[in-house]
N, C-alpha and C positions, 0 to 999 in steps of 0.2 A: 509443580505438579500440574498436568494439565486437566480440564475437568472432565474429559473422557476418562481418563486413568482414576480419577476419584471417584466417579460413579461405578467403573468396574470393580473397585475396591470396596465401595460400598453393598454393591449387589452381592459380590462372593462372600463378604462379611457376613450378610444378613443371611445368606444361604448355610454358611457353615455354623451360626449360631442354631438356626434351624434344624439343622443335620443332626448336631450333638445333642439337642434336646429331645429329638424324635429318637435317635439311638438308646438315651437314657431311659425314656418312656419304656420303650420297647424291652429294656434289660430288664428293667423293675416289674412290668407285667409278667415277662417269661419267668423270672424268679418267682413271683406269687403263684403261676400257673405249675410250677413244678415241684409239689410237696414230696420230695423222695427221700428225706431224712430219715435214716435209720431201715429203709425198706432195701429189700433185694431185688434187683431185676435180670432178666434173663433174655436171650437171643438165641434161637437155635440156628446154627450155622453150618451150610453144608460141610462135610469132612475135609472135601478135597480145596476148599476156599483159600485156606492158608491166610485169613484174614479173622480179626477180632472186631466186635462191635456189641453194643449194648442196645436194650432196649427197655422200656419200663413197664412196670406192673402197676398201671393207672387204677385210681377209683374205678369201679364197675366191672374191672376184670378178675375172674376167680384166682384165686392163689392155689400154687399146687405144691405138693411136697416135693421136696429135692430128690428124694429116690426116685420119683416118678418122671424124672427129667431125661431126656434121650442122654446117652454117653455122649455124644458130640456136642453138649451144651455147655456154654461159659457162664458163670454166673458172677456178676460184679455187684459192689456194693453200691446202693442209690446216691449217697453223697457224691462218690467219686464220678456217678454218670452225669450227675446234675452241673459238676464243676467242670467237666468237659465240654458238655454241650453249652453252657455259659460263656465259656472261652472262646469256643468256636465261633457263636454267633458274634461275640463282641469284636472279633480279629475281622470276621467277613463284614460286619458292618461298617468298620473303621475303613477296611479296604475300597467298599462301594462308596463312601462317604468322599475320600479322596479322588475317586475317579468322577463323582459326580462334581466334584468341587472345580474340576478342572473344566468340565464342560459348562459348569456356571460361570467359569471367569470368561470364557470364549462367548458363550452368549450375552453375557453382561457387555463385553466390549462391542458385539455387533449391535446390540439393542441400544448402548449408549450413544453410537454412532449415528444410528437412524434417528434417534430423538434429537442430537446437537447438530444433525445436517441442516436445519434451518438457519442455526447460528452462524453456521461457516459460509452460509450463504451470505448471510447480513455482513460478514466481516469481510467479504471477497469485494462486495458491492462498495462498501466504505473504504477499501484500498484504491478502488479504481477512480474514485472521486476525486477532483480537482474544481477548485473556484470556477476553471473555464470549461469545465465538462462534468454538468450535473444533470445529466439526460439518462443515468443508470438508475434502476429501479429493481427491488427484489421481485415484486409482484409472487410471493409464496401462494402456493395452493395448498389445500388442504383444509380440515375441519377448523371451525372457529377457536382455536383453543390461545393459550396463552403465547404461543410462538408466532402464531398468526396475527394476532393483535399487536404483538412488537413490530413484527416486519411491516404491518399495513402503518403503523404509526411512524416508522423510520421513511417508509415512501411518502408519507404526506408531510414529513418534517423536509425531505429533499424538494418536493414540490415549492413548498413556501419559501425554501432558499433559492431556487432555480428563479421563482418570480421576483424577489427580491434584488438578485443581482440583476436580472434583466432588466428590470427596471431602473437600477442604478446606472447601468451602461445606457440606456437610451437616454438618460437625464443627460450625461456627461456630452454624449454626441449631440444632441439637441441644443445644450446651451453652448457647446462649441461652434456649433454651426451658425448660431444666430448671432453669437458675437462677432462673427467674420464680417458681416455686413457694415455694421458701425465703424469698425476698424478701418475697411477700405474706404468708407467716407471721409474717416478722419485722416487719411493719409493723402486722398485726393486734395482735400482743403488746405492742408499743410504745404503741398506740392503748390496749388496756386498762388496760396500767399507769399511763399518763396520766390515765385517767378514774377511777380509783381515789381515794375521796374522802380517804384519808389519805397521798396523794401530796404530799412535799415541794417547795419551789420548788427545789431542787436537781435532783431526779427530774424535773421538768417541764421546767427547761432542758435536762437531758441528754437527755429524751425527745426535745424539739424539734429538738434536733441529730440526733439518730439518725432521725429522719422526714425531716429535709433530705438525710441522706446516703441513707437508703433511696430516698428519690424519685429522687435522682440516678442510684443505681445502676440503678433500673428504667428510666429514660429510657436509659440506655447499652445496657441488653439490648433494649429496644424498637428502639433504633437499630441494634444489630448484626443482630436478626433483619431488620428492613426492609432493611439492607444485604445480607444474605445471599439475601434473596427477589429484589431486584432485579438482583443477580449472577448469578442463575438464569435470567434472560431473562423474558420475557412467556410464559403459559400461554394467556392468552387476550387479545382486544382489543376495543374498543367505541370509537364515536366519543364524543369527548369535547370539549365547547367549554372550552378553556382561559382564555377571558376570565372565564369564570363562575365557574372555579376559582379566579383571580386577586380576584375580587371576594369570593367566600365567605372565602377565607383573610385577606385585609385586614380584613375584618368580625370574624374570630375573633382578630385579633392587636390589636384596638380597645384593650382592656385594657392589655395591654401597652405599647401606644404611648403611652397616657395616662400610665401609670406613670413611662415613661422621657421623657414631654415631647417626644416626636418627633412630627413630623407626616408625612403621606403626600400624593404628588403624583403621581396616577395618570392616565394616558392609553392606552387598551387600543382594540382592535377587536376583530371577530369572527375567532376563530381555532379551527379544527376541528383537533383530533389524533385520529389512531387509536392508542389505547394503553388502559392500566390507571388508572382514576378514581383509585383510592387511592393509588398511588404517584405520579400527577401532583400530586395534593393535597398529599402530604408533600414533593414536590420545590418547589412554590411554598411551602408552610409553612416551610419550611427556610430559603428565601431571605430570607422577610420575617421570621422570629424571628431570623436571624444579623444582619439590616441595623438591628434594633432593639437587640439585646443589645449589638453592638460599635459602638454610637452615642454621640453625644455629648450631653448634656442641652440641650435646644433645637434639636436637628439634625433632619435631614428623611430621607426616603426616597423616593427617586422610582423609579416602576414604569412600564416602557414596553412596550407589545406590540404590535409591528407585523411586522417581518420576522421579530425574534427576542424572548425575553423578557429585559429588561434590568434589570436592580436596583442602584441606586445609593444609597448611604449616605454620611452627613459624618462618620464616625468618624474615629480617629485616623490620623497617616499610617501607611500600609503600604509598607515597602520593596519593591521592585520584584523583588528576589532571593528575597524570603519566598513570594511569590505562588504558585509552582508547589506549594510543600510543604503549602499550606492545603487541597488537594484529599486528601492523604494521610489515612487515619484517624488520629486521636487526635493530629495537627499542629495547634498553635495558635501565636499569636506570644505572647512574654513577657508583654505586655501583657495578654493575654486570658486568661489562667488563672485570674483572679478571678471570671470569669462563672460563670454556671450552666450553660455549654454543655458538651458530652460531647465535642467534637473531630471528630463525624461528620457534622456538617450538611453541609459541601461535598462531603466523600465520597459522601454518599446522592444529593446533588443530580448528581453526576457519573454515578454509578452508574445512577440513573433513566434519566438522559439518552440514554445508552449503550443500556439496554435498549429505548429507544424509537429507537434508530438515528439519535439525535442527540448532541448535544456541549455541553460546559460550559467555559467560561475565564473568566478575570477578570483585572483590570488595575488599578493605583492610581486612586484617584481624584485629580484635580489639587487639590484643596483639601484631601485628607485624606479617609479612608474607602476602600471598594473598590467596583469595577465588576464585576458578574457578568453574564457573557451567557449565555444557554442558546438554543442553535439545536434546535428540534423541528421534524421534518418536517410541513408542514401538508398535509393531505390535499385532493383535488380538490373535495370536496363543499360546497356553500354552502347556508345554510340558506335555504328557500323563501320567494320575498318574497310 
């Protein structure tokens, strides 16, 4: 049961208890005020009224002899009159209480809604929040009551969280940027050493291994920089044809596909996205390279772009419980550690998709491999015919 319903029930319940107590008090006071036991009361009625009624001979009203009453006067017993009066008062009070109870329920529902409106605002703000979008605030107006204090506390917590996330992202970006310079220097020194005429075979083998390690480190640093950039959101947007990006990235992966002996099956349509072309190219490129690197010789990669971008490969079997972890940085399956990847591919895909107000999800392919689905909001603009 929702809080608004419970509050309405409480309001109505308290009102009914107070109403029943008031009716009981009035009934008791009326019974004490009408001492008609053993008395006779009368009321003169018009001869042509056709109605009966009674009135009482209250203290202070002179009594008269029955013979002095007019002929058209009806005389009743005081006890009967008191019982009839008390019954009428009771039923009318009950009917009035029921009507008032209905009004109390309606007013309680309205008042509870107004009281809980700030809580709905807090809940709505919490639903809109994401780790990448902490710019929403409640900014509740009103008197300095408990709800205002709760909203201000929530806003202060969001300010601290946003500051912490921004500091973390800046640290990753700055650290990654600073690491690129020594890696570039190391690569230059290794290449110079390998180019020396007197370099032995052992030095050349060691140098080739160091160059390979250096290249992996550079790819890792580039991935961290890209991840930090996409996590900060988009500073500018432009219209990008996603189908053209897919075609360009497939062409750039042709050499790797030939090396892995993997074929592409592509089916796309015109798809316009409002976003960053560089980040979108990285998203598509990471999907394609992952599908190639974690494939089997003679396998295939299916690329479909219709309502969403779907990339499917025919690699080794992926356990369903391991799929969510693939979107975390540096998380890979045990049999994938021998590849040239850095473990950031799907993390970057998810981060870029979120930066474009989209989403990315994956599931195991039935015959082995992985199916990755990326949903990016399509703009309403179409290419002129």
